[in-house]
N, C-alpha and C positions, 0 to 999 in steps of 0.2 A: 804251487801249494804245500804248507809246512806240514810235517806227518811226524817231526821227532820231536821230543822234548826240547826245551832251550832252557838254560843257565845262566839265571842274572847276577850279579854281582851289585851290589849297593854297598856303599861307605857310608859309615856313620861316623859319631866321633872317635871310635877307637876300635869299632867292630866293622866285619864285613859280613851283610847278611847273604844268605845264598837263598835266592828262590827257584822253583824248578817249576816251568809256566808248562806245563800240558796243553796241547794241541788237540782238537776235537779229529776224531778220524772221519774220513769223507765217506759218503754214500750215494751211488750216483742209482735214481731212481729210474726204472726202466719201466715202459707204460703200463706192466699189468699190475703196477703197485696200486697208481690212481685207477684203472680199471675195477679191479676188486672191491676198493674202497668206496668209490660211487655210485656200484651198481646195483639193483633191487636186492632184495635178500634173498637167496637161491634157495631152494628148497631139496636140491642136490647136495648131499652130505660132504663131497669131497671140496666142492665149490664154496658152500657155506662153512665150512672152516678154514680156508682162504681167505674168506672174507674175514671172520673172526681174529685171523691170527693178525692181517694187515691192519686192522683196526686197532689191535691193541699195542700192534707196533709203533702207528701215529699216535696213539694216544699216551702211551708211557714211556717209548724208547725214543722216538726219533729227535727229542730236544740234547740228546747226550751226543749227536754226530752232527756233521758239518754237510746239509744235504745239497745236492745236486742233481741239475736236468741238461739238457741240451735240446736244441733247435730240432731234434730228431723224435724225442720227446713231445714237444709241442706238435709237431707236425702230425703222430699218430693219435694222440691226444685229440687233434682236431676232426678226425673224422669219422664217420659212421652216423650214428642217429645225432641230430642238432642238440636235442635237450641231453642225451648222454655226453655228448662232447662238451655242453658247457659247463657241465658236473664236473668231468675230468680235466678241463682247462683252469675252473674256479679252485679246485683240489690242489693243483700244482703252482697256482699265481704266489708269488710270493716267495717262491725257492730261487736260488741262484741259478741264475741260466752261464752254462759256460760256453766260451768261444769257442769254435770248432779249429782244433790243433790242425796244423799242416800235416799232409799225410796220411789223413782219416780214412778218405775214401780208399786209397791205397791197400792199407792194412786191411780196410773192411773185406777188400776183394779178395786177399790172401788168406783170411779167417773164412770167408764163404767156400773158397775152393778145399781148404785143408779139413773143415768141417761137415762138406757135402750138403751147404745150404742153398734152396732154391731162391731164385730172385725174389719170388713171393716173400721171404724171409729175410732180405738184406739188412732191413731195419737192425735186424738182430744183431748183426756183425757190426753194424755202423756203432750201436751202443757201446759193444766190447771194445771195438778200437778205440772210441773215444775216452773208455777207462783206462786201457793200456796206456795212452800217449799222455793223458792228464793225470797218471800215478793215483788212480782212485783208489780207496782201501777196498770197497766193496761196490758190487754190481747187485744192487737188488731187484729180484725177479721174480716173479711166479712161471716163466715161460723156460720149466727144467727139462725139455725137448731138445734147444738149441742152445740156451746157455746154465746145462745142469752138471752135475759129477761127471756123466760121462766124457761130455766134452771139456771140461776143466783139466783132464790130464793133457789132451792134444793141445789145449792152449798151451797149458806150463810147460810141457816138451818145446812145441816151438818157438815160444817166447824167451825161454831160458837157452835156447840154441843161438837165439839174435839178442840176447843180452836185453829184453826188452822186459817192463814192469808185467806183473799177472796178478790182476786184482782176484778177490774171493769172489766166488760165483754164489750168492747164498738169497734164502727165502726168509720171509719176516719171522720163520719160526726160530731160524738161527739166532735173532735177539729176544727172543719171547718166551724162549722154554730155558 
């Protein structure tokens, strides 16, 4: 995946034209994003605010980025209430689905141990490992328990010591404020 700007030189009759081509930064949508975007409006003020920020991101910011998902997102979106699952799957339809990189399971297992994440939340580590191995710029999630600021430092320390890429773990608020 391209992440840097490219410089193109085009020759004219007596000129060289320099064109700077910027590539879009990449965002991996973790499952909480389609969940908040498609859920019934909440009466809980925090949940309602997250729904609003998610929808603002979707309406105003998503076009500026290369959105990505994985099989893991599809698997999680498919679970639960059938009607809600259909809404989530419709929401993510058309978003580029990445191939699962080699080593994602092993790296996810390492993160699970480092971060003390239970087997029940293993998908969080799979999302993270996918972003690391795919060198994705942002992991967008409302799962701040497992994929938030506290864990970001642990992840960065491990990744730096193993020469691995570290995505920025962000919520939709990062892009909308």
